[in-house]
C-alpha positions in Angstrom: -14.9 -35.9 -13.3 -13.1 -36.0 -10.0 -11.2 -33.5 -8.0 -7.9 -34.0 -6.3 -7.1 -31.4 -3.7 -4.1 -31.9 -1.5 -4.3 -29.6 1.5 -1.3 -28.9 3.6 -1.7 -26.7 6.6 1.1 -24.5 7.8 0.9 -22.0 10.6 3.5 -23.2 13.1 5.3 -19.8 12.8 4.4 -17.0 15.2 5.7 -13.6 16.1 6.9 -13.3 19.7 7.5 -9.6 20.2 4.1 -8.2 19.8 2.3 -6.8 16.7 2.9 -3.1 17.4 6.3 -1.6 17.7 6.0 2.1 18.7 8.9 4.6 19.2 9.5 8.3 19.5 12.2 9.9 17.4 13.1 13.3 16.0 13.9 14.2 12.4 17.4 12.9 11.6 17.4 10.3 14.3 17.6 6.6 13.9 16.6 3.6 16.0 16.9 -0.1 15.7 15.2 -3.2 17.0 14.6 -6.9 16.3 11.6 -9.1 16.0 11.7 -12.8 17.0 9.8 -15.5 15.0 9.2 -19.0 16.5 8.7 -22.2 14.5 6.7 -24.4 16.9 6.3 -27.1 14.1 8.1 -30.4 13.7 9.6 -29.4 10.3 11.9 -26.5 9.3 10.4 -23.7 7.2 11.3 -20.6 5.3 10.0 -17.1 6.1 9.9 -14.0 4.0 9.6 -10.4 5.4 8.3 -7.5 3.4 6.7 -4.1 3.9 3.4 -2.5 3.1 1.6 0.7 3.9 -1.4 0.4 6.2 -4.6 2.4 6.4 -7.4 1.6 8.8 -10.9 3.1 9.0 -13.6 3.4 11.6 -15.9 1.2 9.6 -13.4 -1.7 10.1 -11.9 -1.7 6.6 -8.1 -1.9 6.1 -6.0 -1.1 3.1 -2.5 -2.5 2.5 -0.8 -0.4 -0.1 2.6 -0.2 -1.7 5.3 1.0 0.8 5.5 4.8 0.9 2.2 5.3 -1.0 0.3 7.0 1.8 0.9 10.5 3.3 1.7 9.2 6.8 3.9 6.3 5.8 7.2 5.5 7.5 7.9 2.5 5.2 10.7 4.3 3.2 12.5 4.9 6.5 12.7 1.3 7.5 15.4 -1.2 6.5 14.7 -4.9 7.3 17.4 -7.5 7.4 17.3 -10.4 6.4 14.3 -10.4 4.1 14.2 -14.2 3.9 15.5 -16.8 6.2 15.0 -20.5 7.3 13.7 -21.3 10.8 14.5 -24.9 12.0 11.8 -26.9 13.8 11.2 -25.8 17.4 13.6 -22.9 17.0 13.4 -19.1 17.3 15.1 -16.7 14.8 15.2 -12.9 14.9 15.4 -10.4 12.1 16.5 -6.8 12.6 15.1 -3.4 11.5 16.5 0.1 11.4 14.4 3.2 11.2 16.1 6.3 9.8 13.8 9.4 10.2 14.5 11.8 7.4 16.3 15.0 8.4 15.4 17.1 5.4 11.7 17.5 5.5 9.2 18.9 8.0 7.6 16.0 10.0 4.8 16.3 12.6 2.8 13.7 14.4 2.7 9.9 13.9 3.8 7.9 10.9 3.3 4.1 10.4 3.5 1.1 8.1 3.5 -2.7 8.3 6.2 -5.3 8.3 4.6 -8.5 7.0 6.0 -11.9 8.1 4.9 -14.7 5.9 5.7 -18.4 5.9 6.8 -19.6 2.4 4.7 -22.7 1.7 6.4 -25.7 0.1 4.7 -26.4 -3.2 3.0 -29.7 -3.5 4.6 -32.1 -5.9 1.3 -34.0 -6.2 -0.6 -33.7 -9.5 -3.9 -35.2 -10.3 -3.8 -38.6 -12.1 -3.8 -38.4 -15.9 -7.2 -37.6 -17.4 -8.5 -36.1 -14.2 -9.0 -32.4 -13.3 -7.6 -31.1 -10.0 -6.8 -28.1 -8.0 -4.8 -27.5 -4.9 -5.4 -25.1 -2.0 -2.5 -23.2 -0.6 -2.9 -21.8 2.9 -0.9 -18.7 3.5 -0.5 -17.4 7.0 1.0 -14.0 7.5 1.4 -11.6 10.4 1.3 -7.8 10.2 3.5 -5.9 12.6 2.6 -2.2 12.8 5.7 0.0 12.9 4.8 3.4 14.5 7.1 6.4 14.7 6.1 9.5 16.7 8.0 12.6 15.8 8.9 13.8 19.3 5.8 15.3 20.9 4.7 17.1 17.7 1.4 16.8 15.9 -2.1 17.9 16.8 -4.5 15.6 18.7 -8.1 16.1 17.4 -10.7 13.6 18.5 -14.1 14.0 16.8 -17.4 12.2 17.6 -18.5 11.2 14.2 -21.6 9.4 15.3 -23.5 8.3 18.4 -26.4 5.8 18.6 -28.3 4.3 21.4 -28.8 0.5 20.8 -30.6 -2.2 22.6 -29.0 -5.6 23.3 -31.5 -7.8 25.2 -32.5 -5.9 28.3 -29.5 -3.5 28.1 -29.2 -0.2 26.4 -25.8 0.7 25.1 -24.4 4.0 23.8 -22.3 3.4 20.7 -19.9 6.2 19.9 -17.8 6.5 16.7 -14.6 8.3 17.3 -12.5 9.8 14.5 -8.9 11.1 14.9 -8.6 14.1 12.6 -5.2 15.1 14.1 -1.7 14.3 13.1 -0.8 12.2 16.1 -2.0 8.7 17.2 -4.5 8.7 20.0 -5.6 5.9 22.3 -9.0 6.8 23.6 
């Protein structure tokens, strides 16, 4: 019994415009932008763009849900175009987004979601020789770009200290503080 495992590594694609796009807008307003993707590799590749919701917690866990499934999601407001495109070797290509803040519902604070950028791997044509068992490993590299919309200057800011602990690291003593934002607006402590 032998294993055949072709492994191709991608990852020549990178996002050039930062991984957080943050804007302020009022209900009924729209804004646009673009995100540039570079292919530093020697071969052309294909990229797909899609949306997810995004929740993050103080314990370090993250959840990526269906677009529009969380209470503070702005994913339904965002239109991305194109959703799939080629990037030639050593070239940069941009895709556009438009955010239309709904005019017909009360909105306060900060809303966010993710635009995911993922290289589409070329499937390996290799198969194990007849009579042998094999598997392949497919490496998928994706970037998450957090799309943040603040509704004007609205929303409460409520920072709570959810835990404090004095810890010892070598000869140093450090104060560890867990902060929790129980408000409606994003805070940067």
